[in-house]
VEXDREN-2710 file (C-alpha; in Angstrom, 1 decimal):
% VEXDREN-2710
k/r/px/py/pz
1/MET/16.8/33.4/-21.4
2/THR/18.5/31.2/-18.9
3/LYS/16.1/32.3/-16.2
4/ASP/13.2/31.3/-18.6
5/PHE/14.7/27.9/-19.5
6/ARG/15.3/27.2/-15.9
7/ALA/11.6/27.9/-14.9
8/SER/10.2/25.9/-17.9
9/ALA/12.5/22.9/-17.4
10/ALA/11.5/22.9/-13.6
11/HIS/7.8/23.3/-14.6
12/CYS/8.2/20.3/-17.0
13/ALA/10.0/18.1/-14.5
14/GLY/6.8/18.5/-12.5
15/ILE/4.5/17.4/-15.2
16/VAL/6.4/14.7/-16.9
17/PRO/6.4/12.2/-14.4
18/THR/2.5/12.3/-14.1
19/VAL/2.1/12.3/-17.8
20/LEU/4.7/9.8/-19.0
21/GLY/5.6/8.0/-15.7
22/TRP/9.2/9.1/-15.9
23/THR/11.6/9.1/-13.0
24/PRO/13.5/12.3/-12.5
25/ASP/16.7/10.7/-13.8
26/GLN/14.7/9.8/-17.2
27/TYR/13.5/13.2/-17.6
28/TRP/16.8/14.9/-17.2
29/SER/18.5/12.2/-19.1
30/ALA/16.2/12.9/-22.1
31/THR/17.2/15.3/-25.0
32/PRO/15.0/18.3/-25.7
33/ALA/14.4/16.7/-29.1
34/GLU/13.2/13.4/-27.5
35/LEU/10.7/15.2/-24.9
36/THR/9.4/17.3/-27.8
37/ALA/8.6/14.5/-30.0
38/ILE/6.9/12.5/-27.0
39/LEU/4.9/15.4/-25.7
40/TYR/3.7/16.2/-29.3
41/VAL/2.4/12.7/-29.7
42/VAL/0.7/12.9/-26.1
43/SER/-1.0/16.3/-26.8
44/ALA/-2.0/15.4/-30.3
45/ALA/-3.8/12.5/-28.8
46/SER/-5.5/14.5/-26.0
47/PRO/-9.2/15.0/-26.0
48/GLY/-10.4/17.8/-28.3
49/SER/-7.2/17.7/-30.5
50/GLN/-7.8/17.9/-34.1
51/THR/-4.5/17.0/-35.2
52/ALA/-4.4/13.2/-34.4
53/GLU/-6.4/10.0/-33.6
54/PRO/-5.9/9.0/-29.6
55/LEU/-3.0/6.5/-29.1
56/SER/-4.1/2.9/-29.2
57/ARG/-2.9/0.6/-26.5
58/THR/-0.4/-0.8/-29.0
59/GLN/1.1/2.6/-29.8
60/LEU/1.4/3.5/-26.3
61/GLU/3.4/0.0/-25.3
62/LYS/5.4/0.9/-28.2
63/LEU/6.2/4.3/-27.1
64/LYS/6.9/3.0/-23.4
65/GLU/9.4/0.2/-24.8
66/THR/11.0/2.6/-27.2
67/PHE/11.6/5.3/-24.6
68/SER/12.1/3.1/-21.4
69/TYR/15.2/3.7/-19.4
70/GLY/14.5/1.3/-16.7
END
């Protein structure tokens, strides 16, 4: 299980900066619950998703403000 976690964490570490614009320190400082919540919102708003409307500019800016570590 540890090997799977390491592989998943490394994979996410490569994706998160592109998707969320986070630095490596921001990624590694986030809790799994924080990352899960944010990625859920992002994936629910992705094209073709049936679970949510796309994020508005205001919602995106609010997320950036709430989860900004800089």
